[in-house]
N, C-alpha and C positions, 0 to 999 in steps of 0.2 A: 660254456664249462669254465670253470674259474678253480683254479690248485687253491686247494687249502694247507693250513697249517697244523701240522699234529703235535701235541706234546704227550708225551708220557712221564707225568710225575709220580716218582718213587712208587709204583704199584706193585701191590704184593696180591697175588691169587691162592686162593686154595680149594682145596676139596674135602669137606671136612677136616680131620686131623691133619693132612698132606698138605704140604706147602707145594705149589707150582710153580711159583714165580715169586720172587723175593727183592722189593725195593729197586724195581727195574725202573728207570728213567732213560728216554730218547725223544729224539727228536726229528722230526722230518720238514724241511721247509718248502714253501709252496713249489711245486715243479720237481721238486726231487723224486728218484728212486732210490729207495733205501731198502737194500737187503738183509733178512734176519738169516743166518746162518748158525749152525751147530749139531752137534751130534743128535741122536735119537732120544727123545725122552729132556730135553735141554729145557722145554718150556715154549719154544716157537710158536705152536698153534694155541698154546692158552693164551701168550699174550695177545695173538691176534683177535681172540675171542674178545678179547676184553674191548679191543678196539673196535670191534663191529658189534658190540655190545649183545654178548651171549654168555659172557662169563664176568660177573661183575666183581670187581676189585673190594677185596676184604680190607684194603689201605689204600691209601693214595689217590690219583686223578686221571683221567683220561682226557684230554682237552682238544677239542677242533676250534680253529679260527677262535681262540679264545673261550670259548663257552666249552661247560662240563658236556661231553658227549651224553652220558646218562642221563642229562636232565633235558636234551632233545624233544621235541613233540616225535613221533614214531614217524608221520609223514616228510618233517623238516629232514629228519636223519636219514631216511629213504630217498632226500633228493641229494644228498651230501656225500654219504658212504655206500660204496657197494663192496659185494665180498663174492671170492670165488673162494669156497670153502673144499676140503677134504672129504669131508661127509658124503655119501653116495646120494645123489639127490632123487627127488620124488621121481616114481616112474610117472611121468606127464603121460596123459593119454593125449598129445597134443602133437602137432607139425613141428619142425625146426624154427621156423618162421614164428610160431604162435608162442612158443617159447621164449626167443629171441625178444619178441614184442611185449613181453611180460614186466622188461627193464623199463619200458614207458610208463608203469603204472602209477609210479611216484609224480609223475608230472600232469596226470590227467585227473580229471572229475571222474566220481564212480560209474560206471557202465558206458564210459565215453568210448567213442569208438576211436580207431586211428586217423590221424590229419595226413594231409601230405608231409608234412613233416616227421612226424612219426614213421611212414612210410620210408622217408630218405634216411633216416638214421636209423632204421632196422636195416634197411639194404646196406648201410655202411657198415655196420656192423656184422654182416654176415661176409661181406667182401674179406674185412681187415682180418678175418680168420679163416678164409678159404673154406666156408661151408655153404656158399651160395647155391652148389648143386645139390645141396643138401635139406634145401630152404620147405620143401612140401614132404619129404621122407617123415615119415612118424620117428618121434623123440626117442622112443622106448627100444628101437630095433637098431640103433645107432650103436658102434663101437664103444669102447671105453674111452679112445682119443677123440674120437669124434664129439661125445658127450662133453668133454671136456671143453672143447673148441666153442661148444655152443653156449654153455654156461657164461665162458669168457665173453662171448658176444653179446649175451643178455646184459655182463656188466657193462660194459661198451655203451650200449646201447640207453643204460640208464643215465649215462653222463653224469657221473659222480666228481666231486671235488676231490675225493679220497676214496682210491681204490685200493683195497686190501686182498691180496691173492696167499693162499696156503699152499705151496709146492705147484704151481699152475701146470708144470711142464711133466707132471706126472702123468705116464700113458700117451704121451705124445712123440710120434718119432724126433729124428734130429733135425729135420727140415722145420717141422711146424715148431719144436721148441725155440729155434732161431726165429723164427718170423712171429711169434706170439711175444718174446720178449721184445724184440725190434717195435712191435707195434707198443708196448706200454712205453717204451723208452721215448716215443714220439708222442704219448698221451699230452694234453694240455691239463693234465692233473697232476697230484701227489700220489706217489705209489707207494704201497709197502709191501714187501715179497718176501717170503720163506723160500729158500731155495736149498737143493742138498748140493747141486754142482756149483763147488766152488770155482771155476774156470768160467760158468755162465755167469754167475755173480759179480767176479771179477770186471767183465767186461762191460756188464748191463747195469751196472749201479752205480751210484754217485760216492756212497758211503754204506758201511756195513755195521751191522750190529752182531756180536759175538756171544751167542747163550751157553751157558754150560752149566748146569745143574740149577736151572734157575736164575741165574745171575747173568750180567753183561760182565765178560772178563774182557771184551776188546772192542775199540769202537776207531772208526777212524775212515778212511780212502781205502779202497781195495789194497794199494800199495803200502800203507801203513799198516795194515791188519794182518794181510797173510804172510805170515813168515813161517820159516822150519820149527821154530820153536814153537810158536802156535800150535801148529799141525801135531807137534808130540804132544804138545800138553792138554789141548781140547780134545783133539780125535785119536789121540795115542798111535801114531804111524809116522814113519819117517817118510818125508818129503822135499823135493827144491822146489824153491821158487824162482823163476825166470822172467824176465821182461818179454812179451811175444815179439817178434821181429815184426810183425806186420801191423796186429792191434795196438800195440803199444802198451796194453795191459799186463799187470801180472798173470803167470800161468804156473799152475800148480801141477807137479807130477810126483804122485807117489809111489814111493818105491816098495816092492811086494817083499815080503818077509822069505827068505830061505833062498837054494840057489835056484837057477831056472828049470822048469819041468823038463828040457832035455840037454841039461848039462851047458856047461861053458861054450859061447859062440866058437866055431871053428874045430869043435871035439868030435 
């Protein structure tokens, strides 16, 4: 697995007369973990769809290692880019192991069986997201969080150079949120991930791009981007940003509106 460079150059995305993303540019250098953050409807998912080639740009270009992603042959694209999306997956009538094995398909000839290397990679991917014990379970009988981890394992087994994930921590409990993001942090790949949780993004991402109303309104390291002013202007909330004493990462605390529900402390 070799990390790819991603360059999104002045991309505009539309749906009919509606503009989803306007003139967005961003880069992800090989091996970086880049976070996309912003409120609901800001264009994060739409931008990701352009990167993993579901939503064609109306203008601009998505480049992977210097080549237009939209001109790559399908098989080569599948060997280079893997995606974990928010859309409900198909109701696979397969075991967990068989679903994860689908990630090896781009690397094999048609109808070829699994090699010893494939089996090892599949086993490693299962273990990375803590679903080894579910390997022989039917995929369609899993919980939402279990399915999510299996789909992440499938992407890991694909061994992409660029891994794109849209809210991968949805449906996951805290333990698995932290472990999955830790796995992504250690991958020898470039990672582009949309996250709602700003504290998870601050700790696990090298740089952040903030989208609002389809435009990039801030970018930089988490310390540069996450400020009380940005929280107010983009999210419409009051918050404090401190440095976490143990991790050294920015830590966001949101301040609720109105008085505490039980009155002032000590009342």
